[in-house]
N, C-alpha and C positions, 0 to 999 in steps of 0.2 A: 578585406578592404572590398571587393565586390559579390558577396554572401546574396545569392537570391535575385542578381540585378538583372534585367534583360537588357541585353546588348546588342544593336545593329549597327555592322562594320561593313560599312564598303569600300571595295577594293582588297579583299578579304581572300583572294584568292594565292596571292604571292606577293613577298616582299616585305614591305612595314606593317600594311593592312594584316596578313597572314601571322606575321608574330603577332601584332597587337590583339589578336583573335585569341591566340595560342596560350600569352599569357593571363588575359582576361578571366576564360576558359579555367586557368590553372587555380585561380583567384576566389573563385565560386562563382564567377556569372554565365545565364544563362544566355549564350553567343549566336547569332545568327548571324553570317557571311552574307552578302549581296555584291555580285561582281557580272560583269557580261559572259565571262566561260571558267572553266576550273572546277574544280571541287569543291561549292560552295553550297549551303542550302538552299539558297535563292539565285537566279538567274534574274538579271535583267541589266539594264544601261541608265544609269546616273542623267545622263543627256534627257533622257524622256522623262515630263513631271506624268505621265499616268505609270510608266515604272515603279517609279517613285513611291508615288500615293499605294499604287497594287502592294509593294514591299511591306509599307510601314502599315497597312490595315492588314497582311498577313500575320505580320506580328504579333500587331496587338489581338487577332482574334484567336492566336493559339497560346497567347503568353497571357494574354491579358492587360497588357500595358508596354509602356517601353520606356526605360529608364536613363538608357546611355543612346547618345548616337556620336558614332567614330569617323568619320568623313576622311577616307583614305585612298579614295579611288583619284587617280591621276596618269596623264599622259605629260610629256616634254618633246619641243622640237630644239634640232641644232641645224642653226641654218642662216645663211646670208637673210639679214633684213632687204638689202635690193630684192631679191628672190624669194623672198619668203610669199607661199600661195596664199593666198585668200582663206582655199578650204584646210589648208593646214591652220593657220591663226584659228578660223571658226571653231575647232575640233577643240583644240586647245582650251580656247577657253570656255567651250562649251561644255566640258568633263572636268576641269580644275576650279571652274568660278560658278558659273551657271549650274553643274550640277552638289555643288555644293550648298548652293540657297536652295533648292528643289527640296535635297535632302533634310536641312535644315527648318524650313517652314512646316514639310509634313509633318516631323518627328514635334514640331515646338506644338504641332495643332491637337496630337493626343496629352504630350507632356503636359499643356497648359491645364488641362482638364485634371489631371493626378495633383498639381501642383507644385512639381520639383521636375527637374532631369537637367542630365548636361551634359551638353554639345563637345565635341573636340573636333575642331578643323586642323587637318595636316595640310601648314605649309611651306614654308622651307626660309632658307636664309637668300634667297631669291624674291623673300616678298619681302627684304630688309635693304637689298642694296639691289644694283643694277648687274644683271650675269651678262656677258657678253652671249653673240649668236644666239640669243634663247628670248628673242622678245615678246613671243606669246605667252610664252612661261613666265617668267620674272613681271609682266602686267597681272596675270592671272593671279600670281601667290600675293603679291601686293593688295593685289582685289577682296585674296581671302583674308586678311587680317582685316582691310576695312570692316568687310562684311563680321568679321566676329565681334568688335566693336562697337557695330551700331546694334548686332544683336544683343550683345548683352546687356546693353543701353533698353532694348524694346521688350527684352524675354525675359528680365531680371525682376520685375514685380511680379512676374508670377512663377517664380519661385526657377527660374533656369537658368545656371549659369553656361555661357558660351568662352570657351576659351582656344587658343591654338596654338602649334609647334612649329619650332623653324628647324627642322632639321637642317646640316650642313651635307656634307658626302659622304652615306650611307650606303656601304657593301651592298646591293642588290642586283637582283635577274637586270635593272634597268641601269644599273651603272658599272657593269660587271666589265664591259667593252674597257673602261678606262684601266681597270688592275691587267690587262692584256702585256703589256710593258710594265718591266720590275722599276724600270727606274721612274714612271708615276708613281708607287706606291712608297720608295724608297723616300719620292722628295717629300713626303706629307709629312714627316719628320721634320720639317724643315720651316713647314707652311701651316701645323697642326699642332699648336703647344704639346697635347697630350700623346702627340706621334704616331697617330694610327686613323685611318678611314672608320666612320662610326658603323656598329652594327644594328638590324631592324633592333634589336633588344631593347640598345640604350635608347630608341623613340621611345618603344611598346613600356619601359617603366616610368620614362614620363607622362605616358600617356594613360597610364593606371593611379598616378596622382591625382591627375588633372580629373580624372573618372570617378573617383573616389570622393567620402566625406572626409578624406585628409585636406582637401582642397576647399572647403564648403566657403570660406570667404576669397576665393579666387575667381576672378572674374574679368573678363574684359582682355586677358593678355596674350603677350605671342611669347609664348616659353622656347630660347636657343636651345637648339640641345644639337652642340659644334664643335667640342672638346676645344671649346677655345679659340676656331679661328677666328670669326669677329673681334674677337679681342684684340688683337695686333695684326693687322692687315700688311706685311714686310714689301717695301718697294723692291727688294729683291727676290727672287727664287732661283731653284734649284741649288747647282752649288754655288752662287753668290750668296743666296742667301744661308748656305753651311758655312762657308767661310765666314761671314757676321757674326753666327754664331758663335765657331768658336772663338773668334776673335774677342766676344762680350765674355765667353764663360774664363778665357784666360788670363784674362787683365779683373777679374773681381777681388778683392779683397786688398789689392791693390792701392 
């Protein structure tokens, strides 16, 4: 699906970004990873417009073009809104939202010259609803969806498609701490219709679709990849949710 396409993936050193880079490479793409650290082709910081411009320029210089950009670099905070430090707020916004824009802007300039391109931004279900104790993350991910829609309109005439993915709970190094408690993982069966957390490959497959010609007429969307979590947000949780589910299934067909 991506044979001979040149792809730049930010946040490619781990988690979702690493899975996307690997999946795209399996499908024939020439993938260049970009991250602040780790085993990637290029080191740099998406918070720095200069780093971003340099990375895109190097891709074009070595590969001749840039066909696809995936913005997967991201951080999050968990904390009390009353005490969230300004520095932490600024960092989350800088990485998740400003960094996404800098990368889109730099990539769009070279894609415009080619007359085509695809950009995939990784947002979150937190870009569609409010997540407790994550004000900066939630604000940034809402911003990514708004940015995606705006750029889809602005860049569409140049042949550049821009879409977003909104993952639900995906098990990555960033979220691994949640799974220390077995009860948490067991509880997913009552709050996620598919009964499990997502894995990075789930997001990578969605990104592959949006980056490829299979989605040639898909532009400006926010694709939810959450196992159905947002489809039915239960008022009950834990054992209460399980009891409600058991009751509903035991009376079905009567």
